[in-house]
ZADRENMI-844010 format. One record per residue (C-alpha): x, y, z; residue in one letter; residue number from 1. Coordinates in Angstrom, 1 decimal, decimal comma, always signed. Layout:
N
       px       py       pz   resn   resi
        X        Y        Z      A    NUM
...
% end
This chain:
380
       px       py       pz   resn   resi
     +0,0     +0,0     +0,0      M      1
     +1,5     +3,4     -1,0      T      2
     +1,7     +6,4     +1,3      T      3
     -1,1     +8,2     -0,6      Q      4
     -3,4     +5,2     -0,4      S      5
     -2,7     +4,8     +3,3      R      6
     -3,5     +8,5     +3,8      Y      7
     -6,8     +8,2     +1,9      L      8
     -7,7     +5,1     +3,9      H      9
     -7,1     +6,9     +7,2      A     10
     -9,0     +9,9     +6,0      L     11
    -12,0     +7,8     +5,1      R     12
    -11,9     +6,1     +8,5      R     13
    -11,8     +9,4    +10,4      R     14
    -14,5    +11,1     +8,4      L     15
    -17,1     +8,4     +8,9      G     16
    -19,8    +11,1     +9,2      L     17
    -19,3    +12,0     +5,5      M     18
    -20,4     +8,5     +4,6      Q     19
    -23,9     +9,5     +5,9      L     20
    -26,7    +11,5     +4,2      P     21
    -25,9    +14,9     +5,7      L     22
    -28,8    +16,6     +7,7      P     23
    -29,0    +19,6     +5,5      T     24
    -27,7    +21,0     +2,2      E     25
    -24,1    +21,2     +3,4      F     26
    -22,1    +24,4     +3,0      F     27
    -24,5    +26,2     +0,7      T     28
    -27,0    +27,1     +3,4      F     29
    -25,0    +27,7     +6,6      P     30
    -21,9    +29,1     +4,9      V     31
    -24,0    +31,4     +2,7      G     32
    -25,6    +32,9     +5,8      L     33
    -22,2    +33,7     +7,3      V     34
    -20,6    +35,0     +4,1      L     35
    -23,5    +37,4     +3,5      S     36
    -22,5    +39,2     +6,8      L     37
    -19,1    +40,2     +5,7      F     38
    -18,8    +40,1     +1,9      L     39
    -20,5    +41,8     -1,0      P     40
    -23,2    +39,7     -2,6      P     41
    -21,1    +38,6     -5,5      L     42
    -18,2    +37,5     -3,3      L     43
    -20,6    +35,7     -0,9      A     44
    -22,1    +33,8     -3,8      L     45
    -18,6    +32,8     -5,1      L     46
    -17,6    +31,8     -1,6      G     47
    -20,6    +29,6     -1,2      A     48
    -19,9    +28,0     -4,6      A     49
    -16,3    +27,4     -3,6      L     50
    -17,4    +25,8     -0,3      G     51
    -19,8    +23,6     -2,2      L     52
    -17,1    +22,5     -4,6      G     53
    -14,7    +21,7     -1,8      L     54
    -17,4    +19,7     -0,1      G     55
    -18,1    +17,7     -3,2      I     56
    -14,4    +17,0     -3,6      L     57
    -14,1    +15,9     +0,0      L     58
    -17,1    +13,6     -0,3      L     59
    -15,6    +12,1     -3,4      W     60
    -12,2    +11,5     -1,6      L     61
    -13,8     +9,7     +1,4      V     62
    -16,3     +7,7     -0,7      G     63
    -19,4     +9,5     +0,6      G     64
    -20,6    +11,1     -2,6      L     65
    -23,1     +8,4     -3,5      A     66
    -24,7     +8,6     -0,1      A     67
    -25,0    +12,4     -0,3      N     68
    -26,1    +12,7     -3,9      R     69
    -29,6    +14,1     -3,1      P     70
    -28,0    +16,6     -0,7      S     71
    -25,5    +17,7     -3,4      V     72
    -28,3    +18,1     -5,9      G     73
    -30,3    +20,3     -3,6      R     74
    -27,3    +22,3     -2,7      S     75
    -26,7    +23,1     -6,4      L     76
    -30,4    +24,0     -6,7      F     77
    -30,3    +26,3     -3,7      V     78
    -27,1    +28,0     -4,9      L     79
    -28,3    +28,6     -8,4      L     80
    -31,7    +30,0     -7,2      L     81
    -30,0    +32,2     -4,6      W     82
    -27,6    +33,6     -7,3      A     83
    -30,5    +34,2     -9,7      A     84
    -32,6    +36,1     -7,1      L     85
    -29,6    +38,1     -5,9      A     86
    -28,5    +39,2     -9,3      L     87
    -32,1    +40,1    -10,2      S     88
    -32,5    +42,6     -7,4      F     89
    -29,3    +44,6     -7,5      D     90
    -31,0    +47,6     -5,8      D     91
    -31,4    +46,0     -2,4      F     92
    -27,8    +45,4     -1,2      Y     93
    -27,8    +47,9     +1,6      E     94
    -28,2    +45,3     +4,3      H     95
    -27,0    +41,7     +4,9      P     96
    -30,5    +40,7     +6,0      L     97
    -31,7    +41,1     +2,4      W     98
    -29,2    +38,6     +1,0      L     99
    -29,9    +36,2     +3,9      Q    100
    -33,6    +36,4     +3,2      S    101
    -33,0    +35,5     -0,4      L    102
    -31,0    +32,4     +0,8      L    103
    -33,8    +31,4     +3,2      L    104
    -36,4    +31,8     +0,5      F    105
    -34,2    +29,6     -1,8      S    106
    -33,9    +26,9     +0,8      Y    107
    -37,7    +26,9     +1,5      I    108
    -38,3    +26,6     -2,3      T    109
    -35,9    +23,7     -2,6      S    110
    -37,6    +22,0     +0,3      S    111
    -41,0    +22,5     -1,3      L    112
    -39,7    +21,0     -4,6      V    113
    -38,1    +18,0     -2,7      A    114
    -41,4    +17,5     -0,8      G    115
    -43,4    +17,4     -4,0      I    116
    -40,9    +14,9     -5,5      Y    117
    -41,2    +12,7     -2,4      R    118
    -45,0    +12,9     -2,5      W    119
    -45,0    +11,9     -6,2      G    120
    -42,6     +9,1     -5,6      R    121
    -44,7     +7,7     -2,7      D    122
    -47,9     +8,3     -4,7      R    123
    -46,8     +6,3     -7,7      W    124
    -45,1     +3,6     -5,7      G    125
    -41,5     +4,1     -6,9      T    126
    -40,0     +4,3     -3,4      L    127
    -38,0     +1,4     -2,4      S    128
    -38,6     +0,4     +1,2      C    129
    -34,9     -0,3     +1,9      G    130
    -33,6     -1,5     +5,2      C    131
    -34,7     -0,2     +8,6      L    132
    -31,3     +1,5     +9,1      R    133
    -31,8     +3,6     +6,0      S    134
    -35,4     +4,5     +7,0      R    135
    -34,2     +5,6    +10,4      I    136
    -31,5     +7,9     +9,0      L    137
    -33,9     +9,3     +6,4      R    138
    -36,5    +10,1     +9,1      E    139
    -33,8    +11,8    +11,2      E    140
    -32,8    +13,9     +8,2      R    141
    -36,4    +14,9     +7,4      L    142
    -37,0    +15,8    +11,0      R    143
    -34,1    +18,3    +10,9      F    144
    -35,3    +19,6     +7,5      E    145
    -38,6    +20,4     +9,1      R    146
    -36,8    +22,3    +11,9      I    147
    -34,9    +24,4     +9,3      L    148
    -38,0    +25,1     +7,2      I    149
    -39,9    +26,3    +10,3      A    150
    -36,9    +28,5    +11,3      F    151
    -36,6    +29,9     +7,8      S    152
    -40,3    +30,8     +7,7      L    153
    -40,2    +32,5    +11,1      V    154
    -37,0    +34,3    +10,2      T    155
    -38,4    +35,6     +6,9      L    156
    -41,5    +36,9     +8,7      C    157
    -39,3    +38,6    +11,3      A    158
    -37,1    +40,2     +8,6      I    159
    -40,1    +41,5     +6,8      S    160
    -41,5    +43,0    +10,0      A    161
    -38,2    +44,6    +10,9      C    162
    -37,6    +46,1     +7,5      V    163
    -41,1    +47,7     +7,4      H    164
    -41,7    +48,6    +11,0      L    165
    -38,3    +49,2    +12,7      C    166
    -37,1    +52,8    +12,8      P    167
    -33,9    +53,7    +10,9      V    168
    -32,2    +54,2    +14,3      E    169
    -32,5    +50,4    +14,8      W    170
    -30,0    +49,6    +12,0      G    171
    -27,5    +48,2    +14,5      A    172
    -30,1    +45,9    +15,9      L    173
    -30,8    +44,6    +12,4      L    174
    -27,1    +43,8    +12,0      Q    175
    -27,2    +41,8    +15,3      Y    176
    -30,2    +40,0    +14,1      F    177
    -28,4    +39,0    +10,9      A    178
    -25,5    +37,7    +13,0      I    179
    -28,0    +35,8    +15,2      F    180
    -29,6    +34,1    +12,1      V    181
    -26,2    +32,9    +10,9      A    182
    -25,0    +31,7    +14,3      L    183
    -28,3    +30,0    +15,2      F    184
    -28,2    +28,1    +11,9      T    185
    -24,7    +26,9    +12,4      W    186
    -25,4    +25,9    +16,0      G    187
    -28,4    +23,8    +15,0      V    188
    -26,5    +22,4    +12,0      Y    189
    -23,6    +21,3    +14,2      A    190
    -25,9    +19,8    +16,9      F    191
    -28,0    +17,8    +14,4      E    192
    -24,8    +16,6    +12,6      S    193
    -23,6    +15,2    +15,9      L    194
    -27,0    +13,8    +16,6      H    195
    -27,0    +12,0    +13,3      L    196
    -23,5    +10,6    +14,0      L    197
    -24,7     +9,4    +17,4      W    198
    -27,7     +7,7    +15,7      V    199
    -25,4     +6,0    +13,2      N    200
    -23,1     +4,7    +16,0      K    201
    -26,1     +3,3    +17,8      R    202
    -27,3     +1,6    +14,6      L    203
    -23,8     +0,2    +14,2      D    204
    -24,0     -1,4    +17,6      R    205
    -27,5     -2,7    +17,0      E    206
    -27,9     -6,4    +16,2      Q    207
    -30,3     -7,2    +13,3      W    208
    -32,6    -10,1    +12,8      I    209
    -33,3    -11,0     +9,1      P    210
    -36,9    -11,2     +8,0      V    211
    -37,4    -14,3     +5,8      V    212
    -40,2    -15,8     +3,7      G    213
    -41,6    -19,3     +3,8      D    214
    -38,8    -20,4     +1,4      Q    215
    -36,1    -18,7     +3,7      Q    216
    -35,5    -15,9     +1,2      Q    217
    -34,6    -12,7     +3,0      Q    218
    -37,2     -9,9     +2,8      L    219
    -35,7     -7,4     +5,2      G    220
    -34,4     -7,0     +8,7      R    221
    -35,5     -5,7    +12,1      V    222
    -33,5     -4,6    +15,2      P    223
    -33,0     -7,0    +18,0      L    224
    -34,4     -4,4    +20,4      T    225
    -37,7     -4,3    +18,5      D    226
    -38,1     -7,9    +17,2      A    227
    -41,4     -7,5    +15,4      R    228
    -42,2     -7,7    +11,7      S    229
    -45,4     -8,1     +9,6      D    230
    -43,4     -8,6     +6,4      Q    231
    -42,3    -12,2     +7,1      G    232
    -40,9    -14,7     +9,6      R    233
    -38,2    -14,1    +12,2      L    234
    -35,6    -17,0    +12,6      P    235
    -35,3    -18,6    +16,1      V    236
    -32,8    -21,2    +17,3      V    237
    -33,9    -23,6    +20,0      R    238
    -31,7    -26,2    +21,8      L    239
    -33,0    -29,2    +23,7      M    240
    -30,8    -30,7    +26,4      A    241
    -31,4    -34,4    +26,8      T    242
    -29,9    -37,1    +29,0      T    243
    -31,2    -40,7    +28,9      G    244
    -34,9    -40,4    +28,5      D    245
    -35,2    -36,9    +30,1      M    246
    -35,5    -33,3    +28,9      L    247
    -34,4    -30,2    +30,8      Y    248
    -37,3    -27,7    +31,0      L    249
    -38,0    -24,5    +32,9      E    250
    -41,2    -22,7    +33,4      H    251
    -41,8    -19,2    +31,9      A    252
    -44,5    -17,1    +33,5      E    253
    -45,4    -15,1    +30,5      R    254
    -44,7    -14,9    +26,8      E    255
    -41,8    -12,8    +25,7      Q    256
    -40,6    -13,4    +22,1      L    257
    -39,1    -15,7    +21,3      P    258
    -39,8    -17,5    +24,6      I    259
    -43,4    -18,8    +25,1      A    260
    -45,2    -19,1    +28,4      A    261
    -45,2    -22,6    +30,0      G    262
    -42,7    -25,4    +30,4      Y    263
    -40,0    -25,3    +27,7      D    264
    -36,3    -25,3    +27,1      T    265
    -34,5    -22,2    +28,3      P    266
    -32,0    -22,4    +25,5      F    267
    -33,6    -20,1    +22,9      V    268
    -32,3    -17,2    +20,9      S    269
    -32,9    -15,0    +17,9      W    270
    -30,8    -15,8    +14,9      L    271
    -29,1    -12,5    +14,0      T    272
    -27,5    -11,5    +10,8      E    273
    -24,1    -13,0    +10,1      G    274
    -24,6    -16,0    +12,4      C    275
    -25,4    -19,6    +11,3      R    276
    -28,0    -21,7    +13,2      P    277
    -25,5    -24,4    +14,1      E    278
    -23,0    -21,8    +15,4      A    279
    -25,6    -20,1    +17,5      L    280
    -26,7    -23,5    +19,0      A    281
    -23,0    -24,2    +19,8      Q    282
    -22,9    -20,8    +21,5      L    283
    -25,9    -21,6    +23,7      L    284
    -24,1    -24,7    +24,8      I    285
    -20,8    -22,9    +25,6      D    286
    -22,6    -20,1    +27,5      Q    287
    -25,1    -22,2    +29,6      R    288
    -23,7    -25,7    +29,8      F    289
    -21,0    -24,9    +32,3      C    290
    -20,1    -28,5    +33,0      G    291
    -20,0    -29,7    +29,4      V    292
    -16,9    -29,3    +27,3      R    293
    -17,2    -29,1    +23,5      R    294
    -20,6    -30,9    +23,4      A    295
    -21,8    -30,6    +19,8      R    296
    -25,4    -29,8    +18,8      P    297
    -27,4    -32,0    +16,5      R    298
    -29,9    -30,6    +14,0      F    299
    -33,3    -32,1    +14,4      L    300
    -36,0    -30,0    +12,6      L    301
    -36,8    -26,8    +10,9      H    302
    -40,5    -25,7    +11,1      Y    303
    -42,8    -22,7    +11,2      H    304
    -44,5    -21,4    +14,3      E    305
    -46,5    -18,3    +15,3      T    306
    -46,1    -16,8    +18,8      L    307
    -48,1    -13,7    +19,9      E    308
    -49,1    -13,1    +16,3      G    309
    -45,5    -13,1    +15,1      Q    310
    -44,6    -15,7    +12,4      P    311
    -41,4    -17,5    +13,3      L    312
    -38,9    -19,8    +11,5      S    313
    -37,6    -22,2    +14,1      V    314
    -34,4    -24,2    +14,0      Y    315
    -34,4    -27,1    +16,5      L    316
    -31,2    -28,6    +17,8      Y    317
    -30,5    -31,1    +20,6      A    318
    -27,5    -31,9    +22,7      V    319
    -27,1    -35,2    +24,6      D    320
    -25,1    -35,3    +27,8      I    321
    -24,1    -38,4    +29,8      A    322
    -25,4    -37,3    +33,2      E    323
    -27,9    -34,6    +34,4      P    324
    -25,2    -33,3    +36,8      S    325
    -23,1    -32,2    +33,8      Q    326
    -25,6    -29,4    +33,2      L    327
    -24,5    -26,9    +35,9      L    328
    -27,4    -24,5    +35,8      V    329
    -26,1    -22,7    +38,9      D    330
    -23,8    -20,6    +36,6      C    331
    -27,0    -18,8    +35,6      Q    332
    -29,6    -19,7    +38,3      P    333
    -32,9    -20,8    +36,9      Q    334
    -35,9    -22,7    +38,2      Q    335
    -35,9    -25,8    +36,2      G    336
    -35,6    -29,6    +36,4      R    337
    -35,2    -32,7    +34,3      W    338
    -38,4    -34,3    +33,0      W    339
    -38,7    -37,9    +32,0      P    340
    -40,2    -38,0    +28,6      L    341
    -43,0    -40,3    +29,7      E    342
    -44,1    -37,8    +32,3      H    343
    -44,3    -35,1    +29,7      I    344
    -46,4    -37,3    +27,4      T    345
    -48,7    -38,3    +30,2      A    346
    -49,3    -34,8    +31,4      Q    347
    -49,4    -33,0    +28,1      L    348
    -53,1    -32,2    +28,4      G    349
    -52,9    -31,2    +32,1      Q    350
    -49,9    -29,0    +32,5      L    351
    -48,9    -25,8    +30,8      D    352
    -46,4    -26,8    +28,1      F    353
    -45,2    -24,2    +25,5      A    354
    -46,6    -24,5    +22,0      P    355
    -43,1    -25,1    +20,7      Y    356
    -42,6    -28,2    +22,9      L    357
    -46,0    -29,6    +21,9      R    358
    -45,0    -29,4    +18,2      A    359
    -41,5    -30,8    +18,7      E    360
    -42,4    -33,7    +21,0      L    361
    -42,8    -36,4    +18,3      P    362
    -39,3    -35,6    +17,0      Y    363
    -37,8    -35,5    +20,4      L    364
    -39,2    -38,9    +21,2      E    365
    -37,5    -40,3    +18,1      Q    366
    -34,3    -38,5    +19,1      T    367
    -34,2    -39,8    +22,6      I    368
    -35,0    -43,4    +21,5      L    369
    -32,2    -43,2    +18,9      L    370
    -29,7    -41,9    +21,4      A    371
    -30,6    -44,8    +23,8      Q    372
    -30,1    -47,3    +21,0      R    373
    -26,7    -45,8    +20,2      L    374
    -25,6    -45,9    +23,8      R    375
    -26,8    -49,5    +24,2      Q    376
    -25,0    -50,5    +21,0      G    377
    -21,8    -48,8    +22,2      A    378
    -22,0    -50,6    +25,6      S    379
    -22,3    -54,1    +24,0      L    380
% end
């Protein structure tokens, strides 16, 4: 790797925020408000255009230009409209507030055009749903856009009132008001940029559950903290601990996805993105079976179930241990015990067993019988 490529790689890593859709039309709006305070209109326009060009170049260098393409397009629109309005009214350059008001009007116009475009896109069904992460970031950006639109409208009304009602002696106050407009916009812009970065970091730490169809094709994903979806099934891995003719069960008082109320195995987990079912079953063994070393899960069954109205795609595994004492549940204290299979079958209609267990019982009976035959054959 050359020195230049290492430098670009480090730059991309440090400027992770530039990989995100920025919360407003970067540089053109906040930079233009500041430049209009100190420079003549033509120089302020050129400075804003230079800032926009440098921003586009920076985005291209760090690989964030594609993610910010809509923001770049709106920035160009705002800049061109602002320049057209400023050059059309060359008799009103006596105060920075006038140039600021033209920029505020240009931003409101661009937001109106973007809103009409989004409405038409939704109306004709051309909007791709995308993943939840993209929708969250898009909603955060639209929320900030609404804040800027409201601020721009209020500021335009205030500027109009000051120009028509304020005495000439209040010229210094109007100058302070122009400074306030610029500083307030920069403050909100900086705060919302940091907020967007915080949201992105939270999303990076979030674990995601794939949403799958009946044929296991991926339809989307949902966060682990809000495991609900009406688009398809959520995958679940279940592990049954067996020894001899017994199953280890615990009693859950209430349903909490993906765990059902009633007697059931406690070794249940969502299958998150990037994890294979067999690897997750092995992880359940390593975390909870404190007395078992390198016991391997065996795949038994894949079936569909619905719990609390949520369709699930269930992967069932089993692990057989030689003695019940090898399952040291004291490492994570639980209220559970070993159940002889015949007791479960006899009391299936009397006690509260989880719907999972009722569906899995025929396969578990075959598994336990097979394990017994294998042990008997090994002892001969």
